[in-house]
N, C-alpha and C positions, 0 to 999 in steps of 0.2 A: 766747790772742789773737795772740801773737807767731807761733805756728805757722801760724795762719790767714793772716796777712799774708804770710808767706814763700810759702805755697801759692798765694795769690792772685797774687803777683808772678810766680812761676814759670809759672802757668797763662797769665797775660797775655803773657809772653815767648814761650811756646810757640805761642800763637795768632797772634801777630804774625809769628813765624817761618814758620808754615804758610801764612799769607796771602802773605808775601813769596815763598815757594817757588812757591806756586800762581800768583801773578802772573807770575813769571819763566817758568814753563812755558807759560802762555797767550801771553805775549809771543813766546816762541821758536816757538810753533806757529802764529803768525799774528795775534796780538793780538785786537782786538774782533771781527774777522771770525769767529773760532772761537766766541765767545760768541753772536753773532747766529745762526750756523748751528745751534748747540745748542738755542737757545730758539725759533727760528722754523721754520715748516713748509717743507719742501722742495717741497711740492705747490702752495702758494700764496705769492704775493709778499708782501713786507713791507707794501706799500701796501694790498693786499687785506685782510690781517689787521688793520691799523690801522683801516680803514674798517668792517670787520665788527664789531669791538669797539666802535667809536664808535656805530654804528647801534644796537647792543644796549643801550647805556648810557642812552638818553634815553626819557622817557615823553611821549606825545602824546595829548591828548584828542580824540576824534572826528575821526579822519583821513578827509579827503575823497578824496584821490587819492594813489596811490603810482606812481611811474615806476620800473620795474625793468629793469635792463639793464647795458650795458657802458660804454665811454668816450663813446659818442655821447650817452647819457643823462647820464653823470657830468659832462660838460663844460657842460651846459646849465643856465641859471638858470630852470628850468621853473616854479618857484613864482611868478615875476613875471607869468606869463600868467594866473594865476587868483587875483586879489586877493580877500581875504575868505575864502579857503578854506585848509584845512590840507593842504599838498602836500609830500610827502616824496620826495626824490630818492634812489633806491637804485641808482644806477649805479656801477659800479666799472671803472676802466680795465683793459682786456685780459680782462675776465671772459667766461665762456662758460656754457653750460647746466649743466655740472657745478658750476661755482663758484656759480651762482645757487641750485642745489639745496642746496648746502652751507650757505646762509644764508637759505633760504626761510622758516624758522620765524619769524624776526624780523618778516618782512613779514606773514605770516599772522596772527600774534597781534595785530597792529594792527587787524585787522578793518576795513580801509578800505572805503569805499563803492565805489570803483573802483580797479583796478590795471591799468596799461598796461605790457605786456611787449614789449620790443624787444631780442632777443638772438639771436645766431647767426653773425655775421660772423667772430668769433674761433673758433667751431667749424669753420667752413669753412677759415679760415686755418691752423688747427691740424690739418687733415686728419681731423677727426672723421667717422666713418662716418655716413651719413644715417640709418641705422636707430638708431644710438646717440642721435643728435639727436632723432629721433622719440620715443624712450623717455624721454629727459630732459625734453623739453617736455611730454609727457603727464603726467609726475609733477608738474611745476611747475604746470600748469593745474589738476590734480586736488587740489592741496594746499589750495585755497581752498574755502570754503563758498559755493557759487554762489547760495545763497538770500539771503546777506547782502552778498556782494562781487561786483560786476560785473567780470568778467575780459575785458579787451580785448587781443587779440594783434595785433601790428603786423608788417607785412612787413619782412623784412631789406632795408635799403637797398642799392642798387647801389653799385659803386665806379667811380671814373674811372681806368682803367688807364694813361692818359697821365700822370697826376699821382701815382698811388700806386705806391711803389717795389716793394712786395710784390705780385706778380701774383695776383689772385683772379678767377676766372672768373664773370662775371655769369650765365652759363648755369647754373652751380652754385647761385648765389643764387636763381635762379628755381625750381630743383628743390627747394631747402630751403623756399622760400615755398609751394610746393605741399603740402608736409608740414603747414605751419601752417594752410593753408586746410582741409585734410582734418581736422586735429585740432579746429579751430574748429567744423566741421560736426558731428563726432562728439560733441563736448561741449556743443553748443548755446550757444556763446559767440560774441562778435563778432570778426570779422577785418577789420582796416583795411588796405587796399592803399594804401600811401604811394608806391609806386614810380612810378605813372603821373604823379605830380606832380614827381618828382625825376629821371626818366630823360630823356635827350635822344633824338634820332631814332635813335641808334646803340645805345641800351640802356645808355648810360654815365651815371653821376651827373653832373648838369649842373655845369659849371665854376663858375658863379656861386653855387652852393650849398655849395662845399667849399673848404677851405683846403689840403688835401693829397691829395685824391682819395678820402678815406674819411670824415673828420670834417667837421662842418657849420660854415658861417659863421653869422653872426647872421641873415641873410636865410633861411638854411636852417632854422633853428629857428623863425623866424616862420611859414614855410610849414607846417612840421610841426604846430605848435600850432594854426594856423588850420584845418587839415584835421581835427584831432581835435575842435575845437569845433563844426565843422559836420557831424559824423558823425550 
């Protein structure tokens, strides 16, 4: 018994010593930043990973609508527009089609009655090739069982170049929207053109609908949801 106690104490001291040495090395190498870098993906942001894990951890019965997209979706209180329905917001700030594909299984398994997809402005901002965008969007659309889930693809909204610091060409936005229209036709799904309600006479996002040239105001969300309800 005495030998066991001695062994236990020595083992405890050695473990504490190793923890201390390890902590010192981590500190010298940059502290918690090293730990975060080791455990987090370089490909996706910490916010993205947190949201993805959160989405996957909940169970929902009989989902009516899912809104799938980037920060424009993420920032909206979309469920308030459909009282009495189960509405899931699956927007993630700065997401693009590659990121959506990486988490599409969680949405598909919900088997929602309707899924509203609005994604692409970050593909454009990230200089993603239009062919790559086409391929990713096709995979997203075809991930769903169209016999049980109605897939609605929405146009990428224009930006207001006077207010938005990062320059994005609305001509490119229109080119990407042509891809969406083509995919909608080929897959026999609905395409909703939001842009005619959000563009001014110069093809820019109307100032009254945006806070920074790309994200929407409350009035902008009202117009968006109103147009979806009247589709």
